[in-house]
Residue frames relative to the residue before (quaternion, step in Angstrom):
aa qw qx qy qz dx dy dz
X 1.0000 0.0000 0.0000 0.0000 0.00 0.00 0.00
X 0.6705 0.5318 -0.3101 0.4140 3.57 0.85 -0.97
X 0.6776 0.4815 -0.3054 0.4645 3.57 0.94 -0.91
X 0.6206 0.5333 -0.3492 0.4567 3.61 1.01 -0.70
X 0.6592 0.5086 -0.3022 0.4642 3.58 0.90 -0.93
X 0.6604 0.5138 -0.3201 0.4444 3.58 0.94 -0.89
X 0.6077 0.5668 -0.3350 0.4441 3.53 1.10 -0.78
X 0.6687 0.4841 -0.3061 0.4742 3.56 0.96 -0.87
X 0.5968 0.5542 -0.3460 0.4658 3.59 1.05 -0.77
X 0.6641 0.5202 -0.3056 0.4415 3.57 0.83 -1.00
X 0.6168 0.5459 -0.3394 0.4543 3.60 0.98 -0.94
X 0.7155 0.4626 -0.2651 0.4514 3.54 0.73 -1.08
X 0.6256 0.5438 -0.3403 0.4440 3.63 1.00 -0.79
X 0.6962 0.4665 -0.2861 0.4645 3.52 0.90 -0.96
X 0.6723 0.5074 -0.2979 0.4492 3.62 0.90 -0.90
X 0.7389 0.4083 -0.2215 0.4882 3.59 0.98 -0.77
X 0.3243 -0.7938 0.4391 0.2681 3.48 1.47 -0.10
X 0.0636 0.8573 -0.5032 0.0885 3.52 1.05 0.94
X 0.6764 0.4848 -0.3201 0.4527 3.60 0.80 -0.96
X 0.6556 0.5238 -0.3139 0.4443 3.64 0.85 -0.89
X 0.7247 0.4618 -0.2467 0.4481 3.55 0.82 -1.01
X 0.6355 0.4972 -0.3482 0.4772 3.57 1.05 -0.63
X 0.6393 0.5145 -0.3542 0.4485 3.55 0.93 -0.76
X 0.6507 0.5075 -0.3420 0.4496 3.62 0.90 -0.71
X 0.6274 0.5517 -0.3131 0.4516 3.52 0.98 -0.88
X 0.6757 0.5074 -0.2742 0.4591 3.59 0.96 -0.97
X 0.6693 0.4639 -0.2837 0.5063 3.57 1.26 -0.55
X 0.5777 -0.6087 0.3701 0.3985 3.60 1.26 0.17
X 0.5322 0.6151 -0.4151 0.4076 3.67 1.22 0.26
X 0.3018 -0.7331 0.5775 0.1947 3.57 -1.32 0.35
X 0.6887 -0.5130 0.3351 0.3877 3.52 -1.28 0.44
X 0.1020 -0.7542 0.6441 0.0774 3.48 -1.33 0.62
X 0.7274 -0.4218 0.2828 0.4615 3.58 -1.17 0.12
X 0.6564 0.5372 -0.3112 0.4286 3.54 0.99 -0.89
X 0.6455 0.5377 -0.3113 0.4441 3.63 1.21 -0.40
X 0.4479 0.7035 -0.4581 0.3077 3.62 1.18 -0.06
X 0.3648 -0.7185 0.5535 0.2105 3.55 -1.17 0.71
X 0.4910 -0.6257 0.5258 0.3016 3.50 -1.39 -0.41
X 0.5177 -0.5880 0.5082 0.3577 3.58 -1.27 0.28
X 0.4106 -0.6344 0.5761 0.3117 3.55 -1.24 0.54
X 0.5604 0.6085 -0.3615 0.4302 3.60 1.17 -0.66
X 0.7998 0.2877 -0.2015 0.4867 3.55 -0.90 0.85
X 0.5815 0.5934 -0.3813 0.4053 3.64 1.21 -0.27
X 0.3798 -0.6650 0.5900 0.2556 3.56 -1.39 0.30
X 0.1375 -0.7956 0.5889 0.0357 3.51 -0.68 1.17
X 0.1246 -0.7944 0.5913 0.0620 3.60 -0.77 1.02
X 0.1539 -0.8022 0.5746 0.0516 3.50 -0.76 1.15
X 0.2345 -0.7661 0.5833 0.1337 3.61 -0.58 1.13
X 0.7977 0.0144 -0.1779 0.5760 3.50 -0.03 1.50
X 0.1475 -0.7860 0.5990 0.0417 3.50 -1.01 0.95
X 0.2382 0.7555 -0.5671 0.2256 3.55 0.73 1.12
X 0.8457 -0.1518 0.1128 0.4990 3.55 -1.17 -0.65
X 0.7287 0.4194 -0.2495 0.4805 3.63 0.73 -0.98
X 0.6504 0.5269 -0.3115 0.4497 3.53 0.91 -0.94
X 0.6372 0.5267 -0.3104 0.4693 3.56 1.04 -0.77
X 0.6733 0.4795 -0.3087 0.4705 3.63 0.99 -0.80
X 0.6032 0.5292 -0.3610 0.4752 3.56 1.11 -0.57
X 0.6410 0.5179 -0.3283 0.4617 3.61 0.92 -0.86
X 0.6593 0.5239 -0.3067 0.4436 3.55 0.92 -0.90
X 0.6786 0.4901 -0.2797 0.4702 3.57 0.98 -0.87
X 0.6624 0.5023 -0.3004 0.4677 3.64 1.17 -0.40
X 0.4464 0.6711 -0.4741 0.3544 3.56 1.29 -0.02
X 0.7723 0.3034 -0.2531 0.4975 3.59 -0.95 0.90
X 0.5911 0.5742 -0.3748 0.4248 3.64 1.19 -0.13
X 0.3743 -0.7380 0.4783 0.2941 3.61 1.28 -0.11
X 0.4247 0.6617 -0.5015 0.3608 3.54 0.77 1.05
X 0.4323 -0.6265 0.5815 0.2872 3.54 -1.41 0.38
X 0.1331 -0.8155 0.5612 0.0482 3.56 -0.79 1.04
X 0.0758 -0.7771 0.6246 -0.0110 3.50 -0.90 1.16
X 0.0140 0.8088 -0.5871 -0.0323 3.59 -1.15 0.43
X 0.2106 -0.7266 0.6399 0.1349 3.53 -1.20 0.57
X 0.3095 0.7301 -0.5648 0.2286 3.56 -0.69 1.15
X 0.3082 -0.7985 0.4826 0.1859 3.66 -0.28 1.15
X 0.6851 0.4953 -0.2779 0.4562 3.60 1.26 -0.40
X 0.6645 0.4869 -0.2982 0.4821 3.60 1.24 -0.12
X 0.3201 -0.7434 0.5580 0.1833 3.63 -0.79 1.08
X 0.6602 -0.5325 0.3632 0.3856 3.56 -1.24 0.63
X 0.6729 0.4996 -0.3495 0.4188 3.69 0.90 -0.71
X 0.5716 0.5361 -0.3812 0.4904 3.65 1.29 -0.16
X 0.7151 0.4622 -0.2532 0.4593 3.57 0.90 -0.92
X 0.6022 0.6389 -0.3479 0.3287 3.57 0.96 -0.82
X 0.6877 0.4843 -0.3048 0.4468 3.62 0.86 -0.84
X 0.6384 0.5223 -0.2998 0.4793 3.57 1.32 -0.39
X 0.4593 -0.6759 0.4364 0.3765 3.54 1.38 -0.22
X 0.5174 0.6528 -0.3937 0.3888 3.56 1.26 0.42
X 0.2458 -0.7375 0.6131 0.1408 3.60 -1.01 0.90
X 0.3044 -0.7395 0.5723 0.1814 3.59 -0.84 0.97
X 0.0486 0.8038 -0.5859 0.0909 3.55 -0.73 1.06
X 0.6133 -0.5301 0.4206 0.4073 3.63 -1.16 0.28
X 0.6270 -0.5559 0.3769 0.3947 3.56 -1.10 0.57
X 0.6305 0.5391 -0.3720 0.4166 3.68 0.90 -0.70
X 0.6663 0.4874 -0.2926 0.4826 3.64 1.04 -0.75
X 0.6180 0.5588 -0.3251 0.4473 3.53 1.02 -0.80
X 0.6888 0.4710 -0.2710 0.4799 3.60 0.92 -0.99
X 0.6712 0.4937 -0.2994 0.4649 3.64 0.99 -0.83
X 0.7579 0.4325 -0.2142 0.4388 3.60 0.87 -0.83
X 0.6829 0.5576 -0.2999 0.3645 3.59 0.99 -0.83
X 0.3889 -0.6698 0.5892 0.2300 3.51 -1.29 0.68
X 0.7612 0.1171 -0.0596 0.6351 3.54 1.16 -0.66
X 0.0961 -0.7683 0.6308 0.0502 3.58 -0.91 0.99
X 0.0711 -0.8137 0.5763 -0.0271 3.58 -0.69 1.17
X 0.2811 -0.7960 0.5220 0.1219 3.53 -0.66 1.19
X 0.0552 0.7995 -0.5919 0.0862 3.57 -0.84 1.10
X 0.4061 0.7244 -0.4678 0.3027 3.60 1.17 0.47
X 0.4713 -0.6056 0.5447 0.3383 3.51 -1.34 0.34
X 0.4971 -0.6614 0.4825 0.2876 3.54 -1.22 0.61
X 0.1180 0.7440 -0.6491 0.1061 3.55 -0.89 1.13
X 0.7007 -0.4173 0.3369 0.4705 3.55 -1.27 -0.02
X 0.6815 0.4902 -0.2936 0.4572 3.65 1.06 -0.65
X 0.7277 0.4494 -0.2299 0.4643 3.59 1.10 -0.67
X 0.4872 0.6643 -0.4371 0.3610 3.55 1.25 -0.29
X 0.8214 -0.0054 -0.0827 0.5644 3.62 -0.68 1.17
X 0.1764 0.7954 -0.5615 0.1443 3.55 0.92 0.78
X 0.7055 0.3140 -0.2094 0.5998 3.55 1.31 -0.49
X 0.1560 0.7993 -0.5577 0.1605 3.59 -0.30 1.23
X 0.8315 -0.2027 0.1663 0.4897 3.51 -1.29 -0.42
X 0.7081 0.4810 -0.2771 0.4364 3.55 0.73 -1.09
X 0.6625 0.5042 -0.2959 0.4683 3.55 0.94 -1.00
X 0.6590 0.5185 -0.3215 0.4399 3.62 0.84 -0.89
X 0.6644 0.5118 -0.3073 0.4497 3.58 1.04 -0.79
X 0.6589 0.5035 -0.3055 0.4681 3.59 1.21 -0.43
X 0.5591 0.5919 -0.3943 0.4261 3.60 1.22 -0.09
X 0.6273 -0.5249 0.4360 0.3753 3.56 -1.39 0.32
X 0.5512 -0.5887 0.4641 0.3664 3.60 -1.11 0.56
X 0.7138 0.4370 -0.2598 0.4818 3.61 1.12 -0.57
X 0.4653 0.7094 -0.4257 0.3146 3.61 1.34 -0.07
X 0.2494 -0.7198 0.6334 0.1358 3.51 -1.41 0.53
X 0.2044 -0.7769 0.5871 0.1000 3.58 -1.10 0.75
X 0.0914 -0.7924 0.6023 0.0320 3.59 -0.96 0.88
X 0.0082 0.7850 -0.6194 -0.0039 3.61 -0.94 0.79
X 0.0291 0.7701 -0.6273 0.1121 3.48 -0.56 1.34
X 0.5878 0.6168 -0.3544 0.3853 3.66 1.21 0.03
X 0.7507 -0.2625 0.2354 0.5586 3.63 0.09 -1.25
X 0.5492 -0.6578 0.4112 0.3109 3.56 -0.86 1.03
X 0.6897 0.5347 -0.2813 0.3991 3.54 0.93 -0.90
X 0.4791 0.6606 -0.4324 0.3835 3.56 1.31 -0.10
X 0.7684 0.3353 -0.1132 0.5331 3.52 1.17 -0.79
X 0.3717 -0.6792 0.5933 0.2202 3.49 -1.10 0.89
X 0.2811 -0.8229 0.4683 0.1566 3.58 -0.07 1.27
X 0.6384 0.5037 -0.3450 0.4687 3.61 1.06 -0.63
X 0.6217 0.5124 -0.3515 0.4769 3.59 1.08 -0.55
X 0.6265 0.5256 -0.3320 0.4701 3.55 1.07 -0.75
X 0.6282 0.5356 -0.3368 0.4528 3.58 0.89 -0.87
X 0.6626 0.4984 -0.3082 0.4665 3.60 0.92 -0.84
X 0.6616 0.5013 -0.3157 0.4597 3.56 0.92 -0.89
X 0.6480 0.4818 -0.3348 0.4857 3.63 0.99 -0.73
X 0.6794 0.5251 -0.2929 0.4205 3.58 0.79 -1.06
X 0.7405 0.3750 -0.2091 0.5170 3.56 1.06 -0.84
X 0.4550 -0.7226 0.4246 0.3008 3.61 1.29 0.28
X 0.3195 0.7458 -0.5125 0.2812 3.57 0.96 0.88
X 0.7333 0.0930 -0.1229 0.6622 3.56 1.36 -0.32
X 0.5799 -0.6697 0.3596 0.2931 3.54 -1.12 0.55
X 0.7938 -0.1655 0.1568 0.5638 3.58 1.14 -0.60
X 0.1493 -0.7699 0.6148 0.0837 3.50 -1.41 0.08
X 0.1413 -0.7308 0.6548 0.1309 3.50 -1.41 0.26
X 0.0457 -0.8138 0.5774 -0.0485 3.57 -0.76 1.06
X 0.0883 -0.7681 0.6320 0.0540 3.55 -0.88 0.99
X 0.7478 0.2928 -0.1746 0.5698 3.66 1.22 -0.26
X 0.1320 -0.8135 0.5662 0.0130 3.49 -1.16 0.77
X 0.6139 -0.5424 0.4060 0.4050 3.63 -1.24 0.45
X 0.7697 0.1488 -0.1029 0.6122 3.67 1.04 -0.65
X 0.0030 -0.8141 0.5799 -0.0321 3.55 -0.81 1.02
X 0.4468 -0.1980 -0.8562 0.1677 1.66 -1.60 1.87
X 0.6029 -0.5722 0.4185 0.3659 3.52 -1.20 0.54
X 0.4902 -0.6844 0.4467 0.3029 3.60 -0.73 1.07
X 0.5670 -0.6290 0.4195 0.3270 3.61 -1.05 0.79
X 0.7375 0.3956 -0.2485 0.4876 3.62 1.10 -0.51
X 0.3305 0.7661 -0.4929 0.2469 3.59 1.23 0.30
X 0.4925 -0.7115 0.4049 0.2955 3.60 -0.67 1.05
X 0.5885 0.6070 -0.3758 0.3795 3.55 1.10 -0.58
X 0.5611 0.6231 -0.3662 0.4034 3.59 1.23 -0.42
X 0.6643 0.5114 -0.2941 0.4590 3.56 1.22 -0.46
X 0.5725 0.6066 -0.3649 0.4137 3.58 1.32 -0.21
X 0.2851 -0.7952 0.5142 0.1482 3.58 -0.46 1.16
X 0.6331 0.5300 -0.3241 0.4618 3.55 1.34 -0.33
X 0.6639 0.4817 -0.3100 0.4808 3.55 1.28 0.10
X 0.2788 -0.7276 0.6113 0.1386 3.56 -0.97 1.05
X 0.0702 -0.8166 0.5728 -0.0150 3.57 -0.75 1.08
X 0.0500 0.7670 -0.6397 0.0036 3.59 -1.03 0.79
X 0.5399 -0.7009 0.3974 0.2437 3.58 -1.05 0.84
X 0.6827 -0.5190 0.2781 0.4326 3.57 0.64 1.23
X 0.6130 0.5341 -0.3664 0.4524 3.58 0.91 1.04
X 0.3658 0.7748 -0.4609 0.2311 3.53 1.31 0.19
X 0.7025 0.4441 -0.2730 0.4845 3.58 1.20 -0.43
X 0.5575 0.6540 -0.3800 0.3421 3.65 1.20 -0.25
X 0.1147 0.7605 -0.6273 0.1226 3.48 -0.85 1.13
X 0.6234 -0.5209 0.3870 0.4361 3.73 -1.07 0.38
X 0.6487 0.5189 -0.3254 0.4517 3.57 0.95 -0.81
X 0.6776 0.5092 -0.2930 0.4424 3.54 0.95 -0.92
X 0.6443 0.5141 -0.3121 0.4724 3.60 1.10 -0.78
X 0.6123 0.5338 -0.3604 0.4585 3.60 1.08 -0.66
X 0.6582 0.4916 -0.3177 0.4735 3.58 0.90 -0.89
X 0.6663 0.5009 -0.3254 0.4464 3.61 0.88 -0.82
X 0.6476 0.5238 -0.3102 0.4583 3.60 0.95 -0.85
X 0.6558 0.4972 -0.3057 0.4788 3.57 1.01 -0.94
X 0.6439 0.5444 -0.3304 0.4241 3.59 0.99 -0.70
X 0.6111 0.5417 -0.3254 0.4766 3.54 1.16 -0.84
X 0.6658 0.4992 -0.3063 0.4622 3.63 0.90 -0.92
X 0.6452 0.5214 -0.3208 0.4571 3.57 0.95 -0.85
X 0.6707 0.4939 -0.3086 0.4594 3.58 0.96 -0.81
X 0.6251 0.5211 -0.3458 0.4670 3.59 1.06 -0.69
X 0.6546 0.5033 -0.3127 0.4694 3.61 0.94 -0.88
X 0.6550 0.5133 -0.3205 0.4526 3.60 0.93 -0.87
X 0.6258 0.5392 -0.3302 0.4568 3.58 1.03 -0.80
X 0.6816 0.5044 -0.2741 0.4537 3.54 0.89 -1.02
X 0.6961 0.4549 -0.2675 0.4868 3.56 1.16 -0.59
X 0.5575 -0.6437 0.3605 0.3807 3.54 1.38 0.14
X 0.6454 0.4918 -0.3071 0.4972 3.49 1.30 0.36
X 0.0443 -0.8518 0.5217 0.0197 3.65 0.69 1.10
X 0.2449 -0.7547 0.5982 0.1126 3.52 -1.11 0.85
X 0.8409 0.2119 -0.1483 0.4754 3.56 -1.39 0.35
X 0.1953 0.8139 -0.5146 0.1861 3.56 0.98 0.96
X 0.2807 -0.7649 0.5579 0.1574 3.57 -0.81 1.02
X 0.7918 -0.1114 0.0760 0.5957 3.62 0.90 -0.79
């Protein structure tokens, strides 16, 4: 739940240009026409993976009057349809989406699934959000895309190297919202996580292991 909520927060922060406008106000400046944001309503949101978190994001966007797209080879249309989500190839998702949000697990196939080629296929007004795994995104390619104004902005809570190096070029991008891999962390969430660990240990000791990978 925490990751899904953080994703929605990032969408709104980027669309409403919160970071830019707060910085201007702190410098003693006032808003101008160029500082206006955009509505979330009417936007096309592309979810890269429709697993547990992607599904929670889709559910939280119900009622916002948005178009929902997703790319996920493991999800059938009958699962996506009740969420109001249309399953499309990655190429169409990138070309059509105003906001692309990453929710895939990290595998050999998904590492740098968003790189130079993919970023070039996005709209110049598009926004990118990564609250999943840093390695899904080629950060250097993202920096170039932002610097060259090939996409409008991004929000990142996860990075290829953590902690983020102090000389990382992405730190200089004012169009990027950055948080230190903690956007989803809440007291309630940690309680749920800790209870889940205990439940898994008890299940294992009873000979009924849960969440088995292999």
